[in-house]
C-alpha positions as CSV (number, residue, x, y, z in Angstrom):
1,M,15.6,15.4,-5.0
2,H,13.5,16.7,-7.4
3,V,10.7,19.4,-6.3
4,W,7.2,19.2,-8.4
5,P,4.3,21.8,-7.8
6,V,1.2,19.8,-7.2
7,Q,-0.2,21.0,-10.8
8,D,2.7,19.5,-12.6
9,A,2.7,16.3,-10.3
10,K,-0.8,15.9,-11.3
11,A,-0.7,16.7,-14.9
12,R,2.5,14.5,-15.6
13,F,1.9,11.9,-12.9
14,S,3.4,9.0,-15.0
15,E,6.6,11.1,-15.0
16,F,6.5,11.9,-11.7
17,L,6.1,8.3,-10.7
18,D,8.9,7.2,-13.0
19,A,11.4,9.8,-11.4
20,C,10.6,8.4,-8.1
21,V,11.3,4.9,-9.3
22,T,14.7,5.9,-10.9
23,D,15.7,9.1,-8.9
24,G,14.6,8.5,-5.6
25,P,12.3,10.5,-3.4
26,Q,10.2,13.3,-5.1
27,V,9.0,16.7,-3.0
28,V,5.4,18.0,-4.1
29,T,5.0,21.6,-3.2
30,R,1.7,23.6,-2.8
31,R,1.7,27.1,-3.1
32,G,5.4,27.0,-2.6
33,T,5.3,25.1,0.7
34,E,6.9,21.5,0.8
35,T,3.8,19.5,1.5
36,A,4.4,15.5,0.6
37,V,7.1,13.2,-0.7
38,L,6.6,10.2,-3.1
39,V,9.0,7.3,-2.4
40,R,9.3,3.9,-3.4
41,I,7.4,1.4,-1.8
42,D,10.4,-0.5,-0.4
43,E,11.7,2.7,1.1
44,W,8.2,3.4,2.6
45,R,8.3,-0.1,4.2
46,R,11.7,0.2,5.6
47,L,10.6,3.4,7.2
48,Q,7.5,2.0,8.6
49,A,9.5,-0.8,10.1
50,A,12.1,1.4,11.7
51,A,9.3,3.7,13.3
52,R,7.5,0.9,15.0
53,P,9.1,0.0,18.5
54,S,9.9,-3.9,18.9
55,L,8.3,-5.8,21.7
56,K,11.6,-5.9,23.6
57,Q,11.7,-2.1,23.4
58,L,8.2,-1.6,24.4
59,L,8.9,-4.1,27.5
60,L,12.3,-2.4,28.5
61,A,11.1,1.3,28.1
62,D,11.1,3.5,31.3
63,S,7.5,4.8,30.8
64,A,4.4,2.7,30.5
65,R,2.7,2.7,26.9
66,T,-0.5,1.6,28.2
67,D,-2.2,4.4,27.1
68,M,-1.8,3.1,23.4
69,L,-2.6,-0.4,24.1
70,V,-5.7,-0.1,26.4
71,P,-8.9,2.1,25.5
72,Q,-10.2,4.5,28.1
73,R,-12.8,3.1,30.5
74,G,-16.4,4.4,30.8
75,K,-16.6,5.7,27.2
76,A,-18.9,3.0,26.0
77,R,-22.7,4.0,25.5
78,R,-24.7,2.2,27.9
79,R,-28.6,1.2,27.2
80,Q,-31.3,3.0,28.6
81,A,-33.3,0.9,31.4
82,V,-36.8,0.4,30.2
83,P,-39.3,0.9,32.9
84,L,-41.6,-2.3,34.0
85,R,-45.1,-1.5,33.8
């Protein structure tokens, strides 16, 4: 994996992108700290699919995941009552 300072990645983006396609993931640093990674789209999709739990995993999980699936109640704005004259 090659490490690119953000200035070089910006200045030589085509080369940066080509290196990702031919050599694999490329790391971008900002002020010496690893900040981001550029990966091929097929690798990204594989990682996304692996990170998402299947329906079977959700149903068999010990802990409930309703906090992610159901929005909190009572957070909707209500209309103000208009007084009758």
